[in-house]
MARLO-701892 format. One record per residue (C-alpha): residue number from 1; residue in one letter; x, y, z. Coordinates in steps of 0.5 Angstrom, whole numbers, padded with zeros to 4 digits. Each point is the difference from the previous one (the first is absolute). Example, Ala and Ser with C-alpha at 12.3 -4.5 7.8 and 13.67 -1.06 7.14 Angstrom:
REM residues 2
+-------+------+-------+-------+-------+
! mikol ! kese !    c1 !    c2 !    c3 !
+-------+------+-------+-------+-------+
!     1 !    A !  0025 ! -0009 !  0016 !
!     2 !    S !  0002 !  0007 ! -0002 !
+-------+------+-------+-------+-------+
//
This chain:
REM residues 451
+-------+------+-------+-------+-------+
! mikol ! kese !    c1 !    c2 !    c3 !
+-------+------+-------+-------+-------+
!     1 !    X !  0107 ! -0125 ! -0080 !
!     2 !    X !  0000 ! -0001 !  0008 !
!     3 !    X !  0006 !  0002 !  0004 !
!     4 !    X !  0001 ! -0008 !  0000 !
!     5 !    X !  0001 ! -0001 ! -0007 !
!     6 !    X !  0005 !  0005 ! -0004 !
!     7 !    X ! -0003 ! -0004 ! -0006 !
!     8 !    X ! -0007 !  0001 ! -0003 !
!     9 !    X !  0001 ! -0008 ! -0002 !
!    10 !    X !  0003 ! -0003 !  0007 !
!    11 !    X ! -0004 ! -0006 !  0002 !
!    12 !    X ! -0002 ! -0001 !  0007 !
!    13 !    X !  0003 ! -0006 !  0002 !
!    14 !    X ! -0001 !  0000 !  0008 !
!    15 !    X ! -0001 !  0004 !  0006 !
!    16 !    X !  0004 !  0005 !  0004 !
!    17 !    X !  0003 !  0000 !  0007 !
!    18 !    X ! -0003 !  0004 !  0005 !
!    19 !    X !  0004 !  0003 !  0006 !
!    20 !    X ! -0003 !  0004 !  0006 !
!    21 !    X !  0005 !  0006 !  0001 !
!    22 !    X ! -0002 !  0001 !  0007 !
!    23 !    X !  0001 ! -0007 !  0002 !
!    24 !    X !  0008 !  0000 ! -0002 !
!    25 !    X !  0005 !  0003 !  0004 !
!    26 !    X !  0004 !  0005 ! -0004 !
!    27 !    X !  0007 !  0000 ! -0001 !
!    28 !    X !  0005 !  0004 ! -0005 !
!    29 !    X !  0007 !  0001 ! -0003 !
!    30 !    X !  0004 !  0005 ! -0003 !
!    31 !    X !  0005 !  0000 ! -0005 !
!    32 !    X !  0007 !  0003 !  0000 !
!    33 !    X !  0001 !  0007 ! -0003 !
!    34 !    X !  0004 ! -0004 ! -0006 !
!    35 !    X ! -0001 ! -0006 ! -0003 !
!    36 !    X !  0004 ! -0006 !  0003 !
!    37 !    X !  0001 ! -0007 ! -0004 !
!    38 !    X !  0000 ! -0007 !  0004 !
!    39 !    X !  0004 !  0000 !  0006 !
!    40 !    X !  0003 ! -0005 !  0005 !
!    41 !    X !  0000 !  0001 !  0007 !
!    42 !    X !  0007 ! -0003 !  0003 !
!    43 !    X ! -0001 ! -0007 !  0001 !
!    44 !    X ! -0007 ! -0001 ! -0001 !
!    45 !    X ! -0002 !  0001 ! -0008 !
!    46 !    X ! -0005 !  0004 ! -0003 !
!    47 !    X ! -0002 !  0007 !  0004 !
!    48 !    X ! -0006 !  0003 ! -0003 !
!    49 !    X !  0002 !  0007 ! -0002 !
!    50 !    X ! -0006 !  0004 !  0004 !
!    51 !    X ! -0001 !  0001 !  0007 !
!    52 !    X ! -0007 ! -0002 !  0001 !
!    53 !    X ! -0001 !  0002 !  0007 !
!    54 !    X !  0002 !  0007 ! -0001 !
!    55 !    X ! -0007 !  0003 ! -0004 !
!    56 !    X ! -0005 ! -0004 !  0004 !
!    57 !    X ! -0006 !  0005 !  0001 !
!    58 !    X !  0000 !  0004 !  0006 !
!    59 !    X ! -0006 !  0000 !  0005 !
!    60 !    X ! -0003 !  0007 ! -0002 !
!    61 !    X ! -0008 !  0002 !  0000 !
!    62 !    X ! -0001 !  0007 ! -0002 !
!    63 !    X ! -0006 !  0004 !  0003 !
!    64 !    X ! -0005 !  0002 ! -0005 !
!    65 !    X ! -0003 !  0007 !  0001 !
!    66 !    X ! -0006 !  0003 ! -0004 !
!    67 !    X ! -0003 !  0007 !  0002 !
!    68 !    X ! -0005 !  0000 ! -0006 !
!    69 !    X ! -0007 ! -0002 !  0000 !
!    70 !    X ! -0003 ! -0004 ! -0006 !
!    71 !    X ! -0003 ! -0002 ! -0005 !
!    72 !    X !  0002 !  0004 ! -0005 !
!    73 !    X ! -0005 !  0004 ! -0005 !
!    74 !    X !  0004 !  0003 ! -0005 !
!    75 !    X !  0008 ! -0002 !  0001 !
!    76 !    X !  0005 !  0001 ! -0005 !
!    77 !    X !  0006 ! -0005 !  0001 !
!    78 !    X !  0006 !  0001 ! -0003 !
!    79 !    X !  0004 ! -0007 ! -0001 !
!    80 !    X !  0007 ! -0001 ! -0003 !
!    81 !    X !  0003 ! -0006 ! -0003 !
!    82 !    X !  0007 ! -0002 !  0001 !
!    83 !    X !  0000 ! -0006 ! -0004 !
!    84 !    X !  0006 ! -0003 ! -0005 !
!    85 !    X ! -0001 !  0003 ! -0007 !
!    86 !    X !  0008 ! -0001 !  0000 !
!    87 !    X !  0005 ! -0004 !  0003 !
!    88 !    X !  0000 ! -0008 !  0002 !
!    89 !    X ! -0007 ! -0001 !  0001 !
!    90 !    X ! -0003 !  0004 ! -0006 !
!    91 !    X ! -0003 ! -0006 ! -0002 !
!    92 !    X ! -0005 !  0001 !  0006 !
!    93 !    X ! -0002 !  0007 ! -0002 !
!    94 !    X ! -0005 ! -0001 ! -0005 !
!    95 !    X ! -0005 ! -0004 !  0004 !
!    96 !    X !  0001 !  0004 !  0007 !
!    97 !    X ! -0001 !  0006 ! -0003 !
!    98 !    X ! -0006 ! -0002 ! -0004 !
!    99 !    X ! -0003 ! -0003 !  0007 !
!   100 !    X !  0001 !  0007 !  0003 !
!   101 !    X ! -0003 !  0004 ! -0006 !
!   102 !    X ! -0006 ! -0005 !  0000 !
!   103 !    X ! -0001 !  0000 !  0007 !
!   104 !    X !  0000 !  0008 !  0000 !
!   105 !    X ! -0005 ! -0001 ! -0006 !
!   106 !    X ! -0005 ! -0004 !  0004 !
!   107 !    X !  0000 !  0004 !  0006 !
!   108 !    X ! -0001 !  0007 ! -0004 !
!   109 !    X ! -0006 ! -0004 ! -0004 !
!   110 !    X ! -0003 ! -0002 !  0007 !
!   111 !    X !  0000 !  0008 !  0002 !
!   112 !    X ! -0001 ! -0002 !  0007 !
!   113 !    X !  0004 !  0005 !  0004 !
!   114 !    X !  0007 ! -0001 ! -0002 !
!   115 !    X !  0003 !  0002 ! -0007 !
!   116 !    X !  0007 ! -0002 ! -0002 !
!   117 !    X !  0005 !  0004 ! -0003 !
!   118 !    X !  0005 ! -0005 ! -0002 !
!   119 !    X !  0007 !  0003 ! -0002 !
!   120 !    X !  0005 ! -0005 ! -0003 !
!   121 !    X !  0007 ! -0001 !  0001 !
!   122 !    X !  0006 ! -0004 ! -0001 !
!   123 !    X !  0004 ! -0004 !  0006 !
!   124 !    X !  0005 ! -0002 ! -0004 !
!   125 !    X !  0005 ! -0004 !  0004 !
!   126 !    X !  0006 !  0001 !  0004 !
!   127 !    X !  0005 !  0000 ! -0006 !
!   128 !    X ! -0004 !  0006 ! -0004 !
!   129 !    X ! -0003 !  0003 !  0006 !
!   130 !    X ! -0006 !  0003 ! -0003 !
!   131 !    X ! -0003 !  0000 !  0006 !
!   132 !    X !  0005 !  0006 !  0002 !
!   133 !    X ! -0004 !  0005 ! -0004 !
!   134 !    X ! -0007 ! -0004 !  0000 !
!   135 !    X ! -0001 !  0000 !  0007 !
!   136 !    X !  0001 !  0008 !  0001 !
!   137 !    X ! -0004 !  0001 ! -0006 !
!   138 !    X ! -0006 ! -0004 !  0002 !
!   139 !    X !  0000 !  0003 !  0007 !
!   140 !    X !  0001 !  0007 ! -0003 !
!   141 !    X ! -0007 ! -0001 ! -0004 !
!   142 !    X ! -0003 ! -0002 !  0007 !
!   143 !    X ! -0001 ! -0007 !  0000 !
!   144 !    X ! -0001 ! -0002 !  0007 !
!   145 !    X !  0001 ! -0008 ! -0002 !
!   146 !    X !  0005 ! -0003 ! -0004 !
!   147 !    X ! -0001 ! -0007 ! -0003 !
!   148 !    X !  0006 ! -0004 ! -0001 !
!   149 !    X !  0006 ! -0002 ! -0001 !
!   150 !    X ! -0001 ! -0007 ! -0003 !
!   151 !    X !  0007 ! -0001 !  0003 !
!   152 !    X !  0001 ! -0001 !  0007 !
!   153 !    X !  0007 !  0003 ! -0001 !
!   154 !    X ! -0002 !  0006 ! -0004 !
!   155 !    X ! -0006 !  0001 !  0005 !
!   156 !    X !  0005 !  0001 !  0006 !
!   157 !    X !  0004 !  0005 ! -0004 !
!   158 !    X ! -0006 !  0005 !  0001 !
!   159 !    X ! -0004 ! -0002 !  0006 !
!   160 !    X !  0003 !  0005 !  0005 !
!   161 !    X ! -0002 !  0005 ! -0005 !
!   162 !    X ! -0007 ! -0002 ! -0001 !
!   163 !    X ! -0001 !  0000 !  0008 !
!   164 !    X !  0003 !  0006 !  0001 !
!   165 !    X ! -0005 !  0003 ! -0005 !
!   166 !    X ! -0005 ! -0003 !  0004 !
!   167 !    X ! -0002 ! -0004 ! -0006 !
!   168 !    X ! -0002 ! -0007 !  0000 !
!   169 !    X !  0004 ! -0005 ! -0004 !
!   170 !    X ! -0004 ! -0006 ! -0003 !
!   171 !    X !  0004 ! -0005 ! -0004 !
!   172 !    X ! -0004 ! -0006 ! -0004 !
!   173 !    X !  0006 ! -0004 !  0000 !
!   174 !    X !  0005 !  0001 !  0005 !
!   175 !    X !  0002 ! -0006 !  0004 !
!   176 !    X !  0006 !  0001 !  0004 !
!   177 !    X ! -0001 ! -0002 !  0007 !
!   178 !    X !  0004 !  0007 !  0002 !
!   179 !    X ! -0007 !  0004 ! -0001 !
!   180 !    X ! -0003 ! -0004 !  0006 !
!   181 !    X !  0003 !  0003 !  0006 !
!   182 !    X !  0002 !  0007 ! -0004 !
!   183 !    X ! -0001 !  0006 !  0004 !
!   184 !    X ! -0005 !  0003 ! -0005 !
!   185 !    X ! -0005 !  0004 !  0005 !
!   186 !    X ! -0005 ! -0005 ! -0003 !
!   187 !    X !  0001 !  0003 ! -0007 !
!   188 !    X !  0002 ! -0006 ! -0004 !
!   189 !    X ! -0004 ! -0005 ! -0002 !
!   190 !    X !  0000 ! -0006 ! -0005 !
!   191 !    X ! -0005 ! -0005 ! -0004 !
!   192 !    X !  0006 ! -0005 ! -0001 !
!   193 !    X !  0001 ! -0005 !  0005 !
!   194 !    X !  0007 !  0000 !  0003 !
!   195 !    X !  0006 ! -0005 ! -0003 !
!   196 !    X !  0000 ! -0004 !  0007 !
!   197 !    X ! -0006 ! -0003 ! -0004 !
!   198 !    X !  0003 ! -0001 ! -0007 !
!   199 !    X !  0006 ! -0003 !  0003 !
!   200 !    X ! -0003 ! -0005 !  0004 !
!   201 !    X ! -0004 ! -0003 ! -0006 !
!   202 !    X !  0006 !  0001 ! -0004 !
!   203 !    X !  0005 ! -0004 !  0005 !
!   204 !    X ! -0005 ! -0005 !  0001 !
!   205 !    X ! -0002 ! -0001 ! -0007 !
!   206 !    X !  0008 ! -0001 ! -0002 !
!   207 !    X !  0000 ! -0005 !  0006 !
!   208 !    X ! -0006 ! -0004 ! -0002 !
!   209 !    X !  0003 ! -0001 ! -0007 !
!   210 !    X !  0005 ! -0004 !  0003 !
!   211 !    X !  0006 !  0005 ! -0001 !
!   212 !    X !  0005 ! -0001 !  0006 !
!   213 !    X !  0004 !  0006 ! -0002 !
!   214 !    X ! -0001 !  0007 ! -0002 !
!   215 !    X !  0004 !  0005 ! -0003 !
!   216 !    X ! -0003 !  0008 ! -0001 !
!   217 !    X !  0002 !  0006 ! -0004 !
!   218 !    X ! -0003 !  0006 !  0004 !
!   219 !    X ! -0001 !  0007 ! -0002 !
!   220 !    X !  0003 !  0004 !  0006 !
!   221 !    X ! -0006 !  0004 !  0002 !
!   222 !    X ! -0005 !  0000 !  0006 !
!   223 !    X ! -0004 ! -0005 ! -0005 !
!   224 !    X !  0005 ! -0004 ! -0002 !
!   225 !    X !  0004 ! -0002 !  0006 !
!   226 !    X ! -0007 !  0000 !  0004 !
!   227 !    X ! -0003 ! -0005 ! -0004 !
!   228 !    X !  0007 ! -0004 ! -0001 !
!   229 !    X !  0000 ! -0001 !  0008 !
!   230 !    X ! -0008 ! -0002 !  0001 !
!   231 !    X !  0001 ! -0005 ! -0006 !
!   232 !    X !  0007 ! -0003 !  0003 !
!   233 !    X ! -0004 !  0000 !  0007 !
!   234 !    X ! -0005 ! -0004 ! -0003 !
!   235 !    X !  0004 ! -0005 ! -0004 !
!   236 !    X !  0005 ! -0001 !  0006 !
!   237 !    X ! -0006 ! -0002 !  0004 !
!   238 !    X ! -0003 ! -0005 ! -0005 !
!   239 !    X !  0007 ! -0003 !  0000 !
!   240 !    X !  0004 !  0003 ! -0005 !
!   241 !    X !  0007 !  0004 !  0000 !
!   242 !    X !  0001 !  0006 ! -0004 !
!   243 !    X !  0007 ! -0001 ! -0003 !
!   244 !    X !  0001 !  0006 ! -0004 !
!   245 !    X ! -0002 !  0007 !  0000 !
!   246 !    X !  0002 !  0006 ! -0004 !
!   247 !    X ! -0002 !  0008 !  0000 !
!   248 !    X !  0000 !  0005 ! -0006 !
!   249 !    X ! -0002 !  0007 !  0000 !
!   250 !    X ! -0006 !  0004 ! -0004 !
!   251 !    X !  0003 !  0003 ! -0006 !
!   252 !    X !  0005 ! -0006 ! -0001 !
!   253 !    X !  0000 ! -0003 ! -0007 !
!   254 !    X !  0005 ! -0006 !  0001 !
!   255 !    X ! -0002 ! -0006 !  0004 !
!   256 !    X !  0006 ! -0005 ! -0002 !
!   257 !    X !  0003 !  0000 !  0007 !
!   258 !    X ! -0006 ! -0001 !  0003 !
!   259 !    X ! -0002 ! -0006 ! -0004 !
!   260 !    X !  0007 ! -0003 !  0000 !
!   261 !    X !  0000 !  0001 !  0008 !
!   262 !    X ! -0007 ! -0004 !  0001 !
!   263 !    X !  0001 ! -0005 ! -0005 !
!   264 !    X !  0007 ! -0002 !  0003 !
!   265 !    X ! -0004 ! -0003 !  0006 !
!   266 !    X ! -0004 ! -0004 ! -0004 !
!   267 !    X ! -0006 !  0001 !  0003 !
!   268 !    X ! -0006 ! -0004 ! -0002 !
!   269 !    X ! -0005 !  0006 ! -0001 !
!   270 !    X !  0001 !  0008 ! -0001 !
!   271 !    X ! -0004 !  0005 !  0003 !
!   272 !    X !  0000 !  0006 ! -0005 !
!   273 !    X ! -0002 !  0006 !  0005 !
!   274 !    X !  0001 !  0006 ! -0005 !
!   275 !    X ! -0004 !  0005 ! -0005 !
!   276 !    X !  0000 !  0000 ! -0007 !
!   277 !    X !  0008 ! -0002 !  0000 !
!   278 !    X ! -0002 ! -0007 !  0000 !
!   279 !    X ! -0001 !  0001 ! -0008 !
!   280 !    X !  0008 !  0000 !  0000 !
!   281 !    X !  0001 ! -0005 !  0006 !
!   282 !    X ! -0004 ! -0005 ! -0004 !
!   283 !    X !  0004 ! -0001 ! -0006 !
!   284 !    X !  0006 ! -0001 !  0004 !
!   285 !    X ! -0003 ! -0006 !  0005 !
!   286 !    X ! -0003 ! -0003 ! -0007 !
!   287 !    X !  0007 !  0001 ! -0003 !
!   288 !    X !  0003 ! -0004 !  0006 !
!   289 !    X ! -0005 ! -0006 ! -0001 !
!   290 !    X ! -0004 !  0002 !  0007 !
!   291 !    X ! -0006 ! -0003 ! -0001 !
!   292 !    X ! -0006 !  0004 ! -0001 !
!   293 !    X ! -0005 ! -0004 !  0005 !
!   294 !    X !  0005 !  0002 !  0006 !
!   295 !    X ! -0001 !  0007 ! -0001 !
!   296 !    X ! -0004 !  0004 !  0004 !
!   297 !    X ! -0003 !  0007 ! -0001 !
!   298 !    X ! -0004 !  0005 !  0004 !
!   299 !    X ! -0005 !  0006 ! -0001 !
!   300 !    X !  0006 !  0005 ! -0002 !
!   301 !    X !  0002 ! -0004 ! -0006 !
!   302 !    X ! -0006 ! -0005 ! -0001 !
!   303 !    X ! -0002 !  0002 ! -0007 !
!   304 !    X ! -0002 ! -0004 ! -0007 !
!   305 !    X !  0006 !  0000 ! -0004 !
!   306 !    X ! -0003 ! -0003 ! -0006 !
!   307 !    X !  0005 !  0000 ! -0006 !
!   308 !    X !  0005 !  0005 !  0004 !
!   309 !    X !  0003 ! -0007 !  0001 !
!   310 !    X !  0000 ! -0007 ! -0005 !
!   311 !    X ! -0006 ! -0004 !  0001 !
!   312 !    X !  0001 ! -0004 !  0006 !
!   313 !    X !  0005 !  0004 !  0004 !
!   314 !    X ! -0004 !  0001 !  0006 !
!   315 !    X ! -0004 ! -0007 !  0000 !
!   316 !    X ! -0001 ! -0002 !  0007 !
!   317 !    X !  0003 !  0006 !  0004 !
!   318 !    X ! -0005 !  0002 !  0005 !
!   319 !    X ! -0001 !  0007 !  0004 !
!   320 !    X ! -0004 !  0003 !  0005 !
!   321 !    X ! -0005 !  0006 !  0000 !
!   322 !    X ! -0005 !  0004 !  0005 !
!   323 !    X ! -0006 ! -0002 ! -0003 !
!   324 !    X ! -0008 ! -0001 !  0001 !
!   325 !    X ! -0004 ! -0005 ! -0003 !
!   326 !    X ! -0001 !  0002 ! -0008 !
!   327 !    X ! -0007 ! -0002 !  0000 !
!   328 !    X ! -0001 !  0006 !  0005 !
!   329 !    X !  0003 !  0005 ! -0004 !
!   330 !    X ! -0002 ! -0002 ! -0007 !
!   331 !    X ! -0005 !  0006 ! -0001 !
!   332 !    X !  0005 !  0005 !  0003 !
!   333 !    X !  0005 ! -0002 ! -0005 !
!   334 !    X ! -0005 !  0001 ! -0006 !
!   335 !    X ! -0003 !  0006 !  0003 !
!   336 !    X !  0007 !  0003 !  0000 !
!   337 !    X !  0002 ! -0002 ! -0007 !
!   338 !    X ! -0006 !  0003 ! -0002 !
!   339 !    X !  0001 !  0007 !  0004 !
!   340 !    X !  0007 !  0000 ! -0003 !
!   341 !    X ! -0002 ! -0001 ! -0007 !
!   342 !    X ! -0005 !  0005 !  0001 !
!   343 !    X !  0005 !  0005 !  0002 !
!   344 !    X !  0004 ! -0001 ! -0007 !
!   345 !    X !  0006 ! -0004 !  0004 !
!   346 !    X !  0003 ! -0006 ! -0003 !
!   347 !    X ! -0003 ! -0007 !  0003 !
!   348 !    X !  0003 ! -0002 !  0006 !
!   349 !    X !  0004 ! -0006 ! -0001 !
!   350 !    X !  0002 ! -0001 !  0008 !
!   351 !    X ! -0005 !  0001 !  0006 !
!   352 !    X !  0005 ! -0001 !  0005 !
!   353 !    X ! -0002 !  0004 !  0006 !
!   354 !    X ! -0005 !  0004 ! -0003 !
!   355 !    X ! -0006 ! -0003 !  0005 !
!   356 !    X !  0005 !  0003 !  0006 !
!   357 !    X !  0001 !  0006 ! -0004 !
!   358 !    X ! -0008 !  0001 ! -0001 !
!   359 !    X ! -0001 ! -0002 !  0007 !
!   360 !    X !  0005 !  0005 !  0003 !
!   361 !    X ! -0004 !  0006 ! -0003 !
!   362 !    X ! -0007 ! -0003 !  0002 !
!   363 !    X !  0002 !  0000 !  0007 !
!   364 !    X !  0003 !  0007 !  0000 !
!   365 !    X ! -0006 !  0003 ! -0003 !
!   366 !    X ! -0004 ! -0004 !  0005 !
!   367 !    X !  0004 !  0002 !  0006 !
!   368 !    X !  0000 !  0007 ! -0002 !
!   369 !    X ! -0008 !  0000 ! -0001 !
!   370 !    X ! -0001 ! -0003 !  0007 !
!   371 !    X !  0005 !  0005 !  0003 !
!   372 !    X ! -0003 !  0006 ! -0004 !
!   373 !    X !  0007 !  0002 ! -0001 !
!   374 !    X !  0006 ! -0001 ! -0005 !
!   375 !    X !  0006 !  0002 !  0005 !
!   376 !    X !  0005 ! -0006 !  0000 !
!   377 !    X ! -0001 ! -0001 !  0008 !
!   378 !    X ! -0008 !  0000 ! -0001 !
!   379 !    X !  0000 ! -0005 ! -0005 !
!   380 !    X !  0005 ! -0004 !  0003 !
!   381 !    X ! -0004 !  0000 !  0007 !
!   382 !    X ! -0006 ! -0004 ! -0004 !
!   383 !    X !  0003 ! -0004 ! -0005 !
!   384 !    X !  0000 ! -0006 !  0005 !
!   385 !    X ! -0007 !  0000 !  0001 !
!   386 !    X ! -0002 !  0001 ! -0007 !
!   387 !    X !  0004 ! -0007 ! -0001 !
!   388 !    X ! -0004 ! -0003 !  0005 !
!   389 !    X !  0006 ! -0001 !  0004 !
!   390 !    X ! -0003 !  0003 !  0007 !
!   391 !    X ! -0005 ! -0006 !  0000 !
!   392 !    X ! -0006 !  0004 ! -0002 !
!   393 !    X ! -0004 !  0002 ! -0006 !
!   394 !    X ! -0004 ! -0002 ! -0005 !
!   395 !    X !  0003 ! -0004 ! -0006 !
!   396 !    X !  0000 !  0003 ! -0007 !
!   397 !    X !  0004 ! -0001 ! -0006 !
!   398 !    X ! -0001 !  0007 ! -0004 !
!   399 !    X !  0002 !  0007 !  0001 !
!   400 !    X ! -0008 !  0002 ! -0001 !
!   401 !    X ! -0002 ! -0006 !  0005 !
!   402 !    X !  0005 !  0002 !  0005 !
!   403 !    X ! -0002 !  0008 ! -0001 !
!   404 !    X ! -0007 ! -0001 !  0001 !
!   405 !    X !  0001 ! -0004 !  0007 !
!   406 !    X !  0005 !  0006 !  0002 !
!   407 !    X ! -0005 !  0005 ! -0002 !
!   408 !    X ! -0005 ! -0003 !  0004 !
!   409 !    X !  0003 !  0000 !  0006 !
!   410 !    X !  0003 ! -0007 !  0000 !
!   411 !    X !  0007 ! -0003 !  0000 !
!   412 !    X !  0002 ! -0003 ! -0007 !
!   413 !    X !  0005 ! -0006 !  0000 !
!   414 !    X !  0003 !  0000 ! -0007 !
!   415 !    X !  0002 ! -0007 ! -0003 !
!   416 !    X !  0004 !  0002 ! -0007 !
!   417 !    X !  0001 ! -0004 ! -0006 !
!   418 !    X !  0007 ! -0002 !  0003 !
!   419 !    X ! -0003 ! -0003 !  0006 !
!   420 !    X ! -0003 !  0002 !  0007 !
!   421 !    X !  0006 !  0004 !  0001 !
!   422 !    X ! -0002 !  0001 !  0008 !
!   423 !    X !  0006 !  0005 !  0002 !
!   424 !    X !  0003 ! -0001 !  0007 !
!   425 !    X !  0002 !  0006 !  0004 !
!   426 !    X !  0007 !  0001 ! -0004 !
!   427 !    X ! -0004 !  0000 ! -0007 !
!   428 !    X !  0002 ! -0007 ! -0002 !
!   429 !    X ! -0006 ! -0005 ! -0003 !
!   430 !    X ! -0001 ! -0005 !  0005 !
!   431 !    X ! -0001 ! -0006 ! -0005 !
!   432 !    X !  0002 ! -0001 ! -0007 !
!   433 !    X !  0001 ! -0006 ! -0005 !
!   434 !    X !  0006 ! -0002 ! -0004 !
!   435 !    X !  0000 ! -0003 ! -0006 !
!   436 !    X !  0004 ! -0006 ! -0003 !
!   437 !    X !  0002 !  0000 ! -0008 !
!   438 !    X !  0003 ! -0004 ! -0005 !
!   439 !    X !  0003 !  0001 ! -0006 !
!   440 !    X ! -0002 ! -0004 ! -0007 !
!   441 !    X !  0004 ! -0001 ! -0006 !
!   442 !    X ! -0002 !  0007 ! -0003 !
!   443 !    X !  0004 !  0004 !  0006 !
!   444 !    X ! -0007 !  0002 !  0003 !
!   445 !    X ! -0003 ! -0002 !  0007 !
!   446 !    X ! -0006 ! -0003 !  0002 !
!   447 !    X ! -0003 ! -0002 !  0007 !
!   448 !    X !  0003 ! -0006 !  0004 !
!   449 !    X ! -0004 ! -0004 !  0005 !
!   450 !    X !  0004 !  0000 !  0006 !
!   451 !    X ! -0005 ! -0004 !  0004 !
+-------+------+-------+-------+-------+
//
């Protein structure tokens, strides 16, 4: 199964939307500290409950310094993970964890200068706060890089702690634009694209479907508020109007007020910018006779629900998700599943962000090999180059192939299973693709041709 298909039997119906990150102007937004429903500005109707100007990424370019010399010959690299074993993104844990473990095995089997010592941990979420004990444990065990969290809001809770330890934080799934200008000393990196990309695709999709008004139910964290702002911007640019928006916090279990607020504005469509809380929200919308074909999902909740709901409950609903051409990762999907089985683990049912997690480990290993060091600042100084972000290098697609280039004195340009990656100077991938999907009568989704 690929990152694009969370069902092994999903049928490819069309293509994906390709968006170049470097060609877009980044814009951000931030939520208030407490949830707000829809509000009305005096005399002007609906007022969006998020200030989309406040969190625009700052202009910040880190300085990278490395005193090490490579390539490494026999380097042990301790990498920790802070991925969601628990919390509201726990469904993303298995594929992400499997991706890191498979990548570590690939690096170690290659036996080319670097050996990965992978230490697994749990990020939890901002409600259970598992990271408060896990991050000190991982750093205390000698990890000089930490992969995670999946949630942007959770990553922001411990990024300063990781930076203070001169360790790298590398997320396979953080999409908040807040990280683009974060003063991280060059130690924060990600293989997932900023939500400015998904927001543009989602907003245009909703408009192209003929919807003139839009309501939103939004998770009140960096991910939710940012994606809501980018979606709003694109939808309005396409001629639409956002007429309702309601926020909720991580840990909330009742969403009746949010649903009522949004439905009261009678929007043509509703964007559900949530995590797994959507399982509780969907029945309320269905119970109010809101049509499924007017519901829009995002990467935080797009899942195959199957028999969790009555057949046909979600037929026609659509969603967006950062994705690559499934044909390019069919072999990876099969190899990852075979690896999981060989380890005696349960077969993966979901492959979300597994390619990005795999690539995170490979890139860290290549940068450490080139640096001849596992120290955070040393590895960080080489990450852009091994991704091809400096414009130099020879294309390669496996750790072993890239390692041979580096060991031979050349410059490697790794193209991963999640895409070309190609980091810019602040650790963001400079190109990405966004898939568009549609649910069928079985409450599972498949690719939709967006033309």
